[in-house]
Structures are given as structure tokens and as C-alpha cells.
C-alpha positions in Angstrom: 98.2 124.1 70.5 97.3 124.0 74.1 95.5 127.2 75.3 95.0 127.8 79.0 92.7 130.3 80.6 93.3 131.7 84.1 90.2 129.9 85.5 91.2 126.3 84.5 92.4 124.1 87.3 94.8 121.3 86.3 95.1 119.4 89.6 92.5 117.9 92.0 91.8 119.4 95.4 93.0 117.2 98.3 91.5 117.7 101.7 93.2 117.5 105.1 94.5 114.2 106.6 94.0 112.3 103.3 96.2 109.2 102.7 96.9 108.3 99.1 98.8 105.1 98.6 101.3 104.4 95.8 99.9 103.7 92.4 96.7 105.7 92.9 95.7 108.0 90.1 93.5 111.0 90.8 92.5 113.0 87.7 90.6 116.2 87.0 90.9 119.8 88.1 87.3 119.8 89.4 87.8 116.6 91.4 87.7 117.1 95.2 88.9 114.5 97.7 87.3 115.3 101.1 89.0 115.4 104.5 90.0 112.2 106.3 89.8 110.0 103.1 92.0 107.0 102.3 92.7 106.3 98.6 94.1 102.7 98.2 96.9 101.9 95.8 96.2 101.1 92.2 92.8 102.9 92.0 91.7 105.3 89.3 89.6 108.2 90.7 87.9 110.5 88.2 85.1 112.0 90.3 84.9 113.7 93.7 85.0 111.7 97.0 83.0 112.8 100.1 84.8 113.3 103.4 85.7 110.2 105.5 85.5 107.6 102.7 87.8 104.7 101.8 88.3 104.3 98.1 89.5 100.8 97.0 89.1 98.4 94.1 87.8 95.0 94.4 90.3 92.2 93.7 91.0 92.5 89.9 90.3 89.5 87.7 93.2 87.9 85.9 92.6 87.3 82.2 94.9 85.0 80.3 95.0 84.9 76.5 97.3 82.9 74.3 99.4 85.0 72.0 100.8 82.0 70.2 97.9 82.0 67.6 98.4 85.7 66.9 102.1 85.2 66.1 101.3 82.7 63.4 98.8 85.0 61.6 
């Protein structure tokens, strides 16, 4: 059973003039995104970001794996 206290924040604090692009995930009630930040799409933010920062992910690496062998097992 989920128990909530009155002091528990569920959502992050977003500063002024912050741009958050589609697909971005910002988690944590204690997470603070500072003023004038840009959060790029498809990033996963779990800690606070100081004001005036750009948060982006380097180009992800594509990993290919054959599932054909797993289907025969």
C-alpha cells in the first residue's frame, strides 16, 4: 500500500524559460531544473541541472543481435 506524507514531492521543479523537448523524462521530486535550460528529446534526467545548461545525449550506439538462435533453443 502506498503511503504519502504531506512533505513528499512527486514532481520535479522546473525553472523559468525552460524548454523540454518531446521524449525527455525528468524524474524525482527533489530534482530541480534551473532557469533558461534546454532539455533535449529522449534524455533521462534523474538529478538536478544548474541554470543555463543544455542537457543532451550523445548519439546512441545501435546494437544488433540475432534472435534466430534464441528461437531454436
